[in-house]
OpenMM code with the backbone's topology and positions (N, CA, C; nanometers):
from openmm import Vec3, app, unit

residues = "UNK UNK UNK UNK UNK UNK UNK UNK UNK UNK UNK UNK UNK UNK UNK UNK UNK UNK UNK UNK UNK UNK UNK UNK UNK UNK UNK UNK UNK UNK UNK UNK UNK UNK UNK UNK UNK UNK UNK UNK UNK UNK UNK UNK UNK UNK UNK UNK UNK UNK".split()
positions = [
    Vec3(0.0755, -0.1357, 0.0127),
    Vec3(0.0006, -0.0012, -0.0071),
    Vec3(0.0905, 0.1369, 0.0111),
    Vec3(0.0484, 0.1999, -0.0825),
    Vec3(0.1333, 0.3616, -0.1147),
    Vec3(0.1210, 0.4484, 0.0380),
    Vec3(0.1716, 0.5283, 0.0564),
    Vec3(0.1572, 0.6241, 0.1684),
    Vec3(0.0396, 0.6834, 0.1463),
    Vec3(-0.0132, 0.7375, 0.0167),
    Vec3(-0.1289, 0.7978, 0.0080),
    Vec3(-0.2430, 0.7055, 0.0197),
    Vec3(-0.2456, 0.5782, -0.0328),
    Vec3(-0.3321, 0.5014, 0.0019),
    Vec3(-0.3546, 0.4804, 0.1579),
    Vec3(-0.2412, 0.4481, 0.2527),
    Vec3(-0.2666, 0.4565, 0.3830),
    Vec3(-0.3159, 0.5663, 0.4401),
    Vec3(-0.2859, 0.7010, 0.3806),
    Vec3(-0.3574, 0.8146, 0.4441),
    Vec3(-0.5161, 0.8081, 0.4032),
    Vec3(-0.5540, 0.7638, 0.2773),
    Vec3(-0.7099, 0.7458, 0.2311),
    Vec3(-0.7475, 0.6538, 0.3417),
    Vec3(-0.6879, 0.5454, 0.3787),
    Vec3(-0.7700, 0.4347, 0.4624),
    Vec3(-0.7882, 0.4762, 0.5848),
    Vec3(-0.6902, 0.5289, 0.6630),
    Vec3(-0.7253, 0.5935, 0.8061),
    Vec3(-0.8017, 0.7155, 0.7982),
    Vec3(-0.8018, 0.8113, 0.7043),
    Vec3(-0.8870, 0.8992, 0.6999),
    Vec3(-1.0387, 0.8641, 0.6842),
    Vec3(-1.0562, 0.7655, 0.6019),
    Vec3(-1.1785, 0.7185, 0.5746),
    Vec3(-1.2394, 0.6168, 0.7161),
    Vec3(-1.1628, 0.5585, 0.7846),
    Vec3(-1.1759, 0.4737, 0.8975),
    Vec3(-1.2340, 0.5774, 1.0141),
    Vec3(-1.1200, 0.6954, 1.0358),
    Vec3(-1.1660, 0.7977, 1.1259),
    Vec3(-1.2907, 0.8520, 1.0871),
    Vec3(-1.3596, 0.9214, 0.9812),
    Vec3(-1.4902, 0.9567, 0.9631),
    Vec3(-1.5734, 0.8577, 0.9887),
    Vec3(-1.5614, 0.7369, 0.9369),
    Vec3(-1.6902, 0.6352, 0.9638),
    Vec3(-1.6893, 0.6060, 1.0955),
    Vec3(-1.5786, 0.6161, 1.1864),
    Vec3(-1.6058, 0.6030, 1.3348),
    Vec3(-1.6711, 0.6897, 1.3953),
    Vec3(-1.6618, 0.8256, 1.3728),
    Vec3(-1.6912, 0.9300, 1.3937),
    Vec3(-1.8602, 0.9427, 1.3677),
    Vec3(-1.9087, 0.8697, 1.2705),
    Vec3(-2.0346, 0.8854, 1.2054),
    Vec3(-2.1228, 0.9932, 1.1890),
    Vec3(-2.0484, 1.1072, 1.1577),
    Vec3(-2.0884, 1.2351, 1.1161),
    Vec3(-1.9966, 1.2738, 1.0155),
    Vec3(-2.0618, 1.3802, 0.9338),
    Vec3(-1.9625, 1.4489, 0.8079),
    Vec3(-1.8896, 1.5612, 0.8819),
    Vec3(-1.7894, 1.5737, 0.8678),
    Vec3(-1.6670, 1.6476, 0.9083),
    Vec3(-1.6984, 1.7614, 0.7987),
    Vec3(-1.6619, 1.9029, 0.8499),
    Vec3(-1.6249, 2.0017, 0.7466),
    Vec3(-1.5083, 1.9674, 0.6599),
    Vec3(-1.5124, 2.0411, 0.5675),
    Vec3(-1.3703, 2.0310, 0.4596),
    Vec3(-1.2630, 2.0805, 0.5267),
    Vec3(-1.2802, 2.1765, 0.5984),
    Vec3(-1.1585, 2.2346, 0.6681),
    Vec3(-1.1017, 2.1421, 0.7754),
    Vec3(-1.1715, 2.0585, 0.8596),
    Vec3(-1.1185, 1.9875, 0.9493),
    Vec3(-1.0641, 1.8398, 0.8911),
    Vec3(-1.1489, 1.8124, 0.7590),
    Vec3(-1.0987, 1.7132, 0.6725),
    Vec3(-0.9449, 1.7373, 0.6312),
    Vec3(-0.9399, 1.8477, 0.5779),
    Vec3(-0.7949, 1.8890, 0.5243),
    Vec3(-0.6848, 1.8942, 0.6444),
    Vec3(-0.7447, 1.9499, 0.7699),
    Vec3(-0.6324, 1.9401, 0.8571),
    Vec3(-0.6092, 1.8270, 0.9175),
    Vec3(-0.6816, 1.7245, 0.9027),
    Vec3(-0.6523, 1.5880, 0.9246),
    Vec3(-0.5634, 1.5294, 0.8330),
    Vec3(-0.6028, 1.5408, 0.6926),
    Vec3(-0.5213, 1.4913, 0.5906),
    Vec3(-0.3857, 1.5641, 0.6260),
    Vec3(-0.3629, 1.6548, 0.6457),
    Vec3(-0.2253, 1.7268, 0.6437),
    Vec3(-0.1315, 1.6763, 0.7504),
    Vec3(-0.1972, 1.6601, 0.8820),
    Vec3(-0.1622, 1.5802, 0.9911),
    Vec3(-0.0957, 1.4539, 0.9413),
    Vec3(-0.1880, 1.3595, 0.8808),
    Vec3(-0.1621, 1.2119, 0.8501),
    Vec3(-0.0531, 1.2373, 0.7387),
    Vec3(-0.0354, 1.3040, 0.6410),
    Vec3(0.0793, 1.3423, 0.5387),
    Vec3(0.2116, 1.3286, 0.6339),
    Vec3(0.2040, 1.3756, 0.7433),
    Vec3(0.3365, 1.4051, 0.8091),
    Vec3(0.3763, 1.2636, 0.8937),
    Vec3(0.2994, 1.1699, 0.8998),
    Vec3(0.3448, 1.0552, 0.9375),
    Vec3(0.4000, 0.9586, 0.8356),
    Vec3(0.4733, 0.8688, 0.8912),
    Vec3(0.5419, 0.7752, 0.8019),
    Vec3(0.4342, 0.6369, 0.7932),
    Vec3(0.5011, 0.5704, 0.6983),
    Vec3(0.4199, 0.4345, 0.6878),
    Vec3(0.3875, 0.3738, 0.7930),
    Vec3(0.4794, 0.3417, 0.8891),
    Vec3(0.4485, 0.2471, 0.9986),
    Vec3(0.3801, 0.3256, 1.1018),
    Vec3(0.3670, 0.4278, 1.1199),
    Vec3(0.2683, 0.5158, 1.2028),
    Vec3(0.1629, 0.4910, 1.1673),
    Vec3(0.1412, 0.5136, 1.0271),
    Vec3(-0.0099, 0.4921, 0.9628),
    Vec3(-0.0707, 0.3558, 0.9619),
    Vec3(0.0244, 0.2492, 0.9452),
    Vec3(-0.0242, 0.1078, 0.9741),
    Vec3(-0.0402, 0.0823, 1.1130),
    Vec3(0.0067, 0.1196, 1.1971),
    Vec3(-0.0213, 0.1106, 1.3355),
    Vec3(-0.1669, 0.1624, 1.3602),
    Vec3(-0.1822, 0.2829, 1.3009),
    Vec3(-0.3299, 0.3588, 1.3363),
    Vec3(-0.4435, 0.2726, 1.2674),
    Vec3(-0.3982, 0.1973, 1.1438),
    Vec3(-0.4866, 0.0988, 1.0872),
    Vec3(-0.5429, -0.0275, 1.1639),
    Vec3(-0.4250, -0.0678, 1.2277),
    Vec3(-0.4397, -0.1522, 1.3005),
    Vec3(-0.5189, -0.1419, 1.4448),
    Vec3(-0.4944, -0.0225, 1.4834),
    Vec3(-0.5602, -0.0011, 1.6443),
    Vec3(-0.7203, 0.0213, 1.5848),
    Vec3(-0.7582, 0.0876, 1.4782),
    Vec3(-0.8999, 0.1068, 1.4520),
    Vec3(-0.9626, 0.0011, 1.3908),
    Vec3(-0.8814, -0.1483, 1.3502),
    Vec3(-0.9308, -0.2652, 1.3086),
    Vec3(-1.0479, -0.3097, 1.3998),
] * unit.nanometer
topology = app.Topology()
chain = topology.addChain("A")
for resn in residues:
    res = topology.addResidue(resn, chain)
    for name in ("N", "CA", "C"):
        topology.addAtom(name, app.Element.getBySymbol(name[0]), res)
């Protein structure tokens, strides 16, 4: 899985868990944060969400 695919997966899972549609501004802020993480950190987040 590429870095971008991991970011997509983590962000989709976070929004699914929250159960509500977030504003575009908060979505962009979250994506910006996730892009700063490395692949292992993103994979770890996916496992925790699992």
